[in-house]
N, C-alpha and C positions, 0 to 999 in steps of 0.2 A: 413503434420503438422497442428498441431491446436494452435490456441491463449488462451492462459489462462491469469486473471489479479491474481495476489498475492499480497493482501490488506495487510497492517501493521495496526493492530488497536491497541489502547492506552486505557488503562483502566485510569482513573484520580488517581487511587489508586498507580500507577507506576509514577506518576508526583513527589512525594515527593523522591523515590529513584533516580529518574533521577537527579532532582534538588541537591541531595547531592552527587552525582558522581564527583570524582576531573576531574580536566583537562584532565590527563591524561586517565584516565577510557573514558571518553567522547571521546576523539580523538581514543583511541583503538576500540572504535564501529565504529566512522566515517570510520576508516581504514578496519574493516572487511567488514562494506557495500561496501566501494569501490571497496576492492579485490571481493567480490562477482560480484557486477557490471562488472569489468574487465573480469571475467571468463565468463560472461553469453553473453559479447561482442565477446569476442574471439572464443567462440563457436556457434556464430549465433543465440544465444537463446534471447537475449534481443532485444526487439522492440522499448520500451521506457519506462520511470517510473520517479519517482522524490517523494521527500518529500513535505509534505504539512505543510502549517503553522497552529496554532493551531485552534481549532472548535471556538475560540472567532472571529475570521477573516472572518467566514462564512456568504454569503449573499442566500438565497433562493429564487426565483421567482416562485410563486403559480398560478396556473390557476384556476379560481374560477368563474364560471358564465360568460365564455368568455373574463373574465377580467384579467390581470396579478397583482399579489400583490409583491411587494419586500418588504421582513424582514430580519432583521439581525438575523442571528443564524442559526445553521444546520436544515436540512428538518427533521429530527426526533428527539424527544426530548430523548435522551438517555444518558447514563455517558459514555459510550465507544465512540470513535472516529476514524476516518480514520485518520492515521497520514502520511500514502505514499502508492506508491502500483510501481508495476512494471508489464509491458504487456511482456509475454513471447510469443516466440514459440516452443512447444515441441509436440514429436511424439505421447505422449499419457498422460493419468492423470497420471500414474505411474512415469513417467518424471517429469511432472509437480510439483507432490509432492515431489519429492527428491530436486528439486529448492527450494520450500515452506520451508522444513527443513532447507536446509542451510541458506535461508535468516531468518527464524526464530533464528537462533542461531546467526546470523551475527548482528543482529538489537535487540536483546534481548526481543523480544515480538510475539504476535501472529500474524500467518500470516493465511489469509483463500485465498482457491484457487476457482476460478469459472471460467469455460469454457467460451468462447466466442459463441454465438448461429452461426450455420453453414450459411454462405451467401447463399441467393437463385440462384438455377441455371438459368440462363437466355436463 
């Protein structure tokens, strides 16, 4: 089994759509993500995951000339931002992509799939 990170990305253009969601629509999304989490756990796919606060709560620690500099804001200046993630175990990329498809539907957003590097043998 290999581990993959399924990253949920948000575009600020979606913020208006999400802000306009009724409490019932928002609850439906929460329930869909919860059901996906439950299914991942039941199939031993789930390693861990979670949603993140918005990008305004980000702090970046940069290394420059041997010193660290702490700044408010995300590492990269971009309009899209990471909203949450899952770390899963899957037999192969095809299985990870299947979970990512379900995740995209559940959370109503784009999901990036990225494999972890293999650990070096001792």
